[in-house]
N, C-alpha and C positions, 0 to 999 in steps of 0.2 A: 162229262163234258162241261156242263154248267158249273160244276165245282172248280174245274181247272180255270175256266174263264173268270170266275169270281176271285180266285186266288191271284191270277195274273193282274186283274184290275186293282185289287187291294195292294199288291206290291208296287204297281205303277203309281198309285196315289201316294203311298208312303214315300217312295223315292222322290216324287215331285215335291212333296211337302218338305222333305229333308234338304233337297237341293235349293229350293226357293228360300227357305229359312237361312241356309248358309250364305247364299248370295246377299240377302238383305243385311245380315249381320256383318259381313265383310265390308259392304259398301256404306255402312254407318260410319266407317273410319277411313276408308280408302277413296280418293277422288275418282269420280266416274269420268274416265278420259275418252271413252268411245261408247256409242250406242248403235243399235241396228240402223237407226235412221241416218246416222253419220256415215256408217259403212256403205250404205246404199245410195248415198248422195253423189250424183254424177258431176256436181259442180265443185267437188273437192271439199275440204273441211278446214276452216279457220276456227280455232278454239284456243282458249287459254284459261285453265281452271284457276279460280281465285276463291279463297275462303270468304265467307260472308262478311267478315270484318273488313275486307278490302272492296266491298261493294256498297255504294252510297245508300243510305236508308231511303232516300227519295225513290229509288227504283223498287225497293220492297213495298213501300207504301203505294206506288203507282200500280204495280201488278195486282195487289190486293184490291185496289179501287176498280181496276179494269176487269179482272178475271174472277175474283172470288172474295166478295166482301165479308163473307162469313168464315174465312179461313181459320181464324182463331177460335171460332165458336163450334164448328162441326167436328165430327170424328172421321172426316175424310170424304163424307157423302153429304151433299146438300139435297135433302129429300124434297124440299119445296121446288128446287130447280129441276130435279128429276121428274117430279109429277107434271110440271109445266111442259117439259120436253115430251113426255109421253102423250099429254093432251094435244100438243101441237102436231106430233107425228100422226095421231089418230085423225086429225083434220087434214092431213096431207101437207102441213106447213113445216117450217124448219126454224128452230131458234138456236142461238148460241148461248152457252152458259150452263148447260147441264152438267158439265164436268168441272170438278173442283181442281185447284192447283195440285192437291194430293193425287187425284186421279190422273191428271196430265203428267205428273212426275213419274208415277208408276208405269204409265204407258211408254213414255219417252225412254226410260231407263231399261225396262225389262222386256218390252214387247215391240210391236210393229205398228205402223200407222195404218189408218183405215178402220172401218167399222166391223160389224159382225158380232153376233151374240157370244161366240167362243172367245174372241179377244176381250169383250166386255167382262166376261166371267173371270178370265185371268187378271184383268185390270182390277176388278173388285178385290180379288184375293191379295194382290200385291199392295193395293191401297191400304187394306186392313193391316198388313204386315208393317209397312213403313210408318203408319200412324202409331202403331204400338211400339215399334223398335227404334225408329229414328227420332220421332218427335217433330214438332213444327219447325224449329230452327233448322235442323238438318234437311228437312223436306224443302224448305225455301232455298237453302244453300245449293242443293242439287238442282232444283228447278231452274234457278238463275244461271247455272253453269251449262245446262244441257238444252235449254229451250232454243229453238231456231230463231235467230234474230235477223236473218237476212239470207240472201242467196249464198249458200256454202258457208254460212257464218253461224256459229253456235255459242251461246252464253253471253253474259253481260259484258265481260271484258272485251271479247272480240267485237261485239256489236258497238260498244262505246268507241273503241279504237277506229272502227270502220267509219262510223258516222260523225264522230265529234273530234277524232284525233287526240283523245286523251283517255286517261284511266277511268274505269267505272267507279273508282273510289271517290270521284268528285263530280257526280252528275247533278245538274241543276234540276229544279222541279219541272221546267219545260222540257228538258232533254229526256228525263225519265218518263214523263207522260207520253211523249212521242214514241219512245221505244215500246211502251206498254200498248199503245194504240195499234202498233204494227204487228204485235205478237201473233194474233190469230191467223194472219196471212202475210208473213214476213217477205215472201217472194213478190208480192203484189203491192204492198203498201209502202209508200215512201216515208222514211224517217226524217231525212233532210228536206227542208222546204215542202212539207206535206200540203196537199190541197184537198178541197172538197170534204168528203166524209172523214178521212183520216185526220185532217186539221181540226174539224169540229169535235170529233171523238177525243182527240188529244186534249182539247180545251175542257171537255166534260170530265175527263179523268183528272186533270189538274185541279178542277174544282172539288171533285170527290176526295182528293188526297187530304184536303183540310178536314173533312168529316172523319176519315180513317184515323188521322192523328188525334183529333179531338176526342173521339170515342174510344181510343185505344184499341182499334181493330187490327193493329199490327203489333200489339204489345207482346203477344206470345212468342214472337220471333226474338225478342230481346230480353225476356225474363231470365 
């Protein structure tokens, strides 16, 4: 009995590895047009895939400044941020920033929203794969096309058209920083005429963008 269970588990693991590898390989070249999050969105879906060459560098710089300053330096996992998150959870607190852009991309493309150790385990596996197979530029390209940018709105292009009535290919520094400030809670934070925390956070991101450019923290996307 135990031998049969062991064989079944071994086959299941091998099939999962084969399927996940195949998916990641295909999506290195094929646009990600739909995700589980989009399919489950009751508000409908506005999206428009654009290659990274059609998305202003200001937005790349802004999301790195806001979400993952070590994007070009880590292997998909920011261990310092993870340790801080663990310490905060142990105290009963909650912090944002434990997940890298790579982890968020893996979750958005291959998995479902919400927490749990099972999903986190799958997320780690897919993060490892996309870092090894896609590389930083492709990860950023996919991230900026599948991230939720508003109610029923996904990706940089759809978000830019919604908020600024023009293409994501020509986002100003201010526009990019406001979009990045809203990313963690796109259904709740206003991009147009933001107030309070979102406005202040957008200003902080705009200031950090200069550091990102100066220190080449977005260089891996354009090498």
